[in-house]
NUGUKOL-784872 format. One line per field, with one value per residue (C-alpha): residue in three letters; chain; x, y, z. Coordinates in nm, 4 decimals, decimal comma. Layout:
BEGIN
residuo <- ala:...
cadena <- A:...
xx <- X:...
yy <- Y:...
zz <- Z:...
END
This chain:
BEGIN
residuo <- met:gly:ala:trp:gly:gln:phe:lys:his:gly:phe:cys:phe:glu:lys:gln:met:glu:arg:met:lys:thr:ser:ser:phe:thr:thr:gly:leu:val:val:lys:asn:ser:lys:val:leu:met:leu:ala:leu:ser:val:val:leu:val:leu:val:gly:cys:ala:pro:lys:arg:val:ile:his:gly:lys:thr:glu:ser:lys:pro:ile:lys:gln:ala:asp:ile:thr:glu:asn:thr:thr:leu:glu:leu:pro:leu:pro:glu:ala:his:gly:lys:val:gln:tyr:gln:glu:lys:his:asp:pro:val:glu:asp:leu:gln:leu:gly:met:lys:ala:ala:ser:leu:ala:gln:ser:gln:leu:asp:lys:pro:tyr:gln:trp:gly:ala:gln:gly:pro:glu:lys:phe:asp:cys:ser:gly:leu:val:tyr:tyr:ile:phe:gly:ser:leu:asp:ile:pro:met:pro:arg:val:ser:arg:glu:gln:ser:lys:phe:gly:leu:met:ile:lys:lys:ser:glu:leu:gln:pro:gly:asp:leu:val:phe:phe:ile:thr:ser:gly:lys:asp:ile:asn:his:val:gly:ile:tyr:val:gly:asn:ser:arg:phe:ile:his:ala:pro:arg:arg:tyr:ser:pro:val:arg:tyr:asp:ser:leu:asn:asn:ser:trp:trp:arg:gln:arg:phe:gln:phe:gly:arg:arg:ile:ser:gly
cadena <- A:A:A:A:A:A:A:A:A:A:A:A:A:A:A:A:A:A:A:A:A:A:A:A:A:A:A:A:A:A:A:A:A:A:A:A:A:A:A:A:A:A:A:A:A:A:A:A:A:A:A:A:A:A:A:A:A:A:A:A:A:A:A:A:A:A:A:A:A:A:A:A:A:A:A:A:A:A:A:A:A:A:A:A:A:A:A:A:A:A:A:A:A:A:A:A:A:A:A:A:A:A:A:A:A:A:A:A:A:A:A:A:A:A:A:A:A:A:A:A:A:A:A:A:A:A:A:A:A:A:A:A:A:A:A:A:A:A:A:A:A:A:A:A:A:A:A:A:A:A:A:A:A:A:A:A:A:A:A:A:A:A:A:A:A:A:A:A:A:A:A:A:A:A:A:A:A:A:A:A:A:A:A:A:A:A:A:A:A:A:A:A:A:A:A:A:A:A:A:A:A:A:A:A:A:A:A:A:A:A:A:A:A:A:A:A:A:A:A:A:A:A
xx <- 24,4398:24,6509:24,5659:24,4362:24,2179:24,0720:23,9962:23,8326:23,6249:23,5099:23,4236:23,2096:23,0341:22,9431:22,8074:22,5878:22,4561:22,3720:22,1834:21,9839:21,8917:21,7859:21,5783:21,4141:21,3305:21,1816:20,9717:20,8428:20,7541:20,5625:20,3711:20,2940:20,1783:19,9636:19,7884:19,7241:19,5891:19,3561:19,2287:19,1601:18,9792:18,7630:18,6615:18,5638:18,3538:18,1726:18,0977:17,9678:17,7600:17,6013:17,5255:17,1505:16,9928:16,7147:16,3832:16,1290:15,7926:15,9371:16,2425:16,5815:16,8646:17,1934:17,4155:17,4389:17,2963:17,5725:17,5734:17,5643:17,2350:17,0558:16,8903:16,6168:16,3642:16,4887:16,4329:16,5104:16,2345:16,2490:16,1708:15,7973:15,6248:15,6139:15,3585:15,6409:15,9096:16,1205:16,2650:16,1850:16,3043:16,0562:16,1162:15,9457:15,5935:15,4402:15,1007:14,9421:15,0589:14,9603:14,6086:14,5721:14,6825:14,4546:14,1501:14,2151:14,2490:13,9270:13,7423:13,8661:13,7659:13,4118:13,3913:13,4474:13,1493:12,9218:13,1730:13,1848:13,4377:13,6627:13,9591:14,2844:14,1216:14,2806:14,0325:13,9056:13,5739:13,6337:13,8489:13,9678:14,0648:14,4325:14,3577:14,1372:14,4199:14,6678:14,4402:14,3562:14,7125:14,8417:14,5976:14,7708:15,1172:15,2019:15,3410:15,2162:15,2822:15,0053:14,8961:14,7652:15,0430:15,3072:15,0963:15,0885:15,4634:15,4246:15,4011:15,3882:15,2253:14,9560:14,7082:14,3345:14,2833:14,5094:14,3302:14,2434:14,0875:14,3025:14,4835:14,4946:14,3351:14,4558:14,2841:14,3455:14,0212:14,1697:14,5063:14,7924:14,8925:14,7423:14,4966:14,2551:14,2834:14,0504:14,0729:13,9596:13,7254:13,6439:13,3832:13,5103:13,4109:13,6254:13,5733:13,6829:13,6139:13,5039:13,4455:13,2846:12,9297:12,9802:13,0590:13,2879:13,1134:13,1368:13,1916:13,2548:13,5410:13,2788:13,1215:13,2222:13,3359:13,5762:13,6792:13,8020:14,0035:14,1561:14,5355:14,6717:14,6658:14,9231:14,9573:15,0867:15,3044:15,3557
yy <- 6,8963:6,5908:6,3062:6,0921:6,3775:6,4361:6,0628:6,0451:6,3553:6,2287:5,8879:6,0430:6,2658:5,9666:5,7761:6,0715:6,0951:5,7235:5,7634:6,0593:5,8634:5,5615:5,7774:5,9619:5,6351:5,4864:5,7956:5,8020:5,4333:5,4786:5,7760:5,5905:5,2783:5,4916:5,6496:5,3058:5,1766:5,4748:5,4348:5,0642:5,1372:5,4024:5,1570:4,8931:5,1425:5,2595:4,9036:4,8042:5,1196:5,0997:4,7275:4,6565:4,4918:4,2354:4,3415:4,0723:4,1730:4,5079:4,3645:4,4570:4,2061:4,3667:4,1686:4,2740:4,0440:3,8356:3,7063:3,3515:3,4318:3,5227:3,2264:3,1824:3,2009:3,5363:3,8760:4,2330:4,4575:4,8278:5,0484:5,0778:5,4081:5,3502:5,5354:5,6766:5,7062:5,4081:5,1745:4,8081:4,5008:4,2139:3,8442:3,6917:3,5827:3,2518:3,3367:3,0018:3,0051:3,3711:3,2963:2,9954:3,2036:3,4887:3,2613:3,1357:3,4936:3,5997:3,3007:3,3776:3,7415:3,6340:3,4294:3,7525:3,9377:4,1170:4,1063:4,4404:4,7162:4,8235:5,0562:4,8720:4,5256:4,2436:3,9609:3,7093:3,8698:4,2401:4,4229:4,7529:4,7681:4,6747:4,4369:4,2358:4,2065:4,1233:3,8481:3,6954:3,6621:3,5669:3,2749:3,1741:3,1958:3,5185:3,7732:4,1225:4,4746:4,5841:4,9243:5,0073:5,2565:4,9861:4,7183:4,9398:4,8738:4,4950:4,2677:4,3401:4,6664:4,6170:4,8268:4,8287:4,6422:4,3587:4,2889:3,9307:3,7733:3,8130:4,1263:4,4176:4,7462:5,0727:5,4073:5,7588:5,8647:6,1755:6,3525:6,2540:5,9064:5,5606:5,5117:5,2382:4,8859:4,6118:4,2632:4,2289:3,9359:3,9807:4,1578:4,4995:4,4145:4,4150:4,3257:4,5638:4,6911:5,0466:5,2433:5,2571:5,1188:4,9610:4,5866:4,4016:4,4226:4,4327:4,7525:4,8210:4,9918:5,1148:5,3211:5,6800:5,7491:5,4524:5,4906:5,8444:5,7414:5,4178:5,4322:5,0911:4,7199:4,4867:4,1133:3,9041:3,6024:3,3032
zz <- -12,7378:-12,8207:-13,0531:-12,7661:-12,6411:-12,9874:-13,0294:-12,6857:-12,7512:-13,0907:-12,9460:-12,6705:-12,9189:-13,1398:-12,8381:-12,7458:-13,1010:-13,0972:-12,7683:-12,9095:-13,2241:-13,0197:-12,7820:-13,0745:-13,2503:-12,9325:-12,8640:-13,2205:-13,2038:-12,8781:-13,0180:-13,3398:-13,1557:-12,9220:-13,2200:-13,3751:-13,0433:-13,0014:-13,3599:-13,3057:-12,9786:-13,1478:-13,4222:-13,1640:-12,9658:-13,2798:-13,3887:-13,0454:-13,0055:-13,3501:-13,3538:-13,3827:-13,0812:-13,0839:-12,9341:-12,8616:-12,7138:-12,6139:-12,4280:-12,5640:-12,5419:-12,4433:-12,6809:-13,0485:-13,3148:-13,4726:-13,8295:-13,6924:-13,5137:-13,8371:-14,0074:-14,2658:-13,9810:-13,8524:-14,0067:-13,9102:-14,0352:-14,1029:-13,8017:-13,7466:-13,6685:-13,2936:-13,0846:-12,8739:-13,1402:-13,0368:-13,2976:-13,2550:-13,4402:-13,4562:-13,4817:-13,7850:-13,6902:-13,7971:-13,9543:-13,8653:-13,5021:-13,4665:-13,5910:-13,3598:-13,0607:-13,1681:-13,1927:-12,8388:-12,7120:-12,8861:-12,7398:-12,3884:-12,4314:-12,5250:-12,2055:-12,0056:-12,1562:-11,9085:-11,6226:-11,4388:-11,4932:-11,2086:-11,2471:-11,1707:-11,1803:-11,3789:-11,3283:-11,2996:-11,1978:-11,2695:-11,5244:-11,6583:-12,0283:-11,9983:-11,7104:-11,9467:-12,2016:-11,9250:-11,7929:-12,1334:-12,2574:-11,9137:-11,9265:-12,2519:-12,0891:-12,2710:-12,0210:-12,1031:-11,9724:-11,7386:-11,8786:-12,2269:-12,3031:-12,2542:-12,4209:-12,7315:-12,7758:-12,7567:-13,0620:-13,4337:-13,5417:-13,8051:-14,0009:-13,9478:-14,2764:-14,1537:-13,8237:-13,7368:-13,4242:-13,1138:-13,2316:-12,9907:-13,0959:-12,9430:-12,9002:-12,7759:-12,6103:-12,4479:-12,4379:-12,6696:-12,5508:-12,5909:-12,3046:-12,4168:-12,5586:-12,6754:-12,8296:-13,1902:-13,2593:-13,6308:-13,8456:-13,7262:-13,3672:-13,0558:-12,6898:-12,4158:-12,0667:-12,1555:-11,8358:-11,4941:-11,4835:-11,8294:-11,8265:-12,0672:-12,4040:-12,7834:-12,9786:-13,3463:-13,5238:-13,7704:-13,4957:-13,5699:-13,2120:-13,2012:-13,5658:-13,5050:-13,2001:-13,3358:-13,3740:-13,4769:-13,3997:-13,2507:-13,3226:-13,0352:-13,1043:-12,8802
END
């Protein structure tokens, strides 16, 4: 091979080496960028999936709570021991407004005394237990779930010792799930629609039958 042939061969070889280096660098860059992109996407998905969601009166908002949404009037409380194991976050309740609403609810409940029981009825002349609650708070412009099991997830869970007029009181009279509700009116008494042939009436949490079946109370906020 002459001098020109050797020069031409060497030149071609160097060009091929440059192409291989360029191709290798480009491939490595693409792979590296792909890994970074996948990592960033994973972080975003984790953050979105784990973000706490606001639950107000048992309705979950789809958007996560942002730092800008949290003010001195908003609090996220620790998960409460829900009757059905679901975690809820409650808006901070105003004690004065809650009591005012509760007194109105208790007063309305008293005005329904002696009205007949009818399964599935929600007033204004006949009631079942959850229908009475549904009617009372609906009259106060507070939309409620219709059945006691769902009503038991609504509002702020409270202990028996913390009950005040207008709070809901929940019972398990048979089976394993909440199936009865009444409206507390003070002095350990509550108003409810108990059963067929028994009109809307007072009963006491001190009564051994109701005391054994009481589960918890719920405070409703306007």
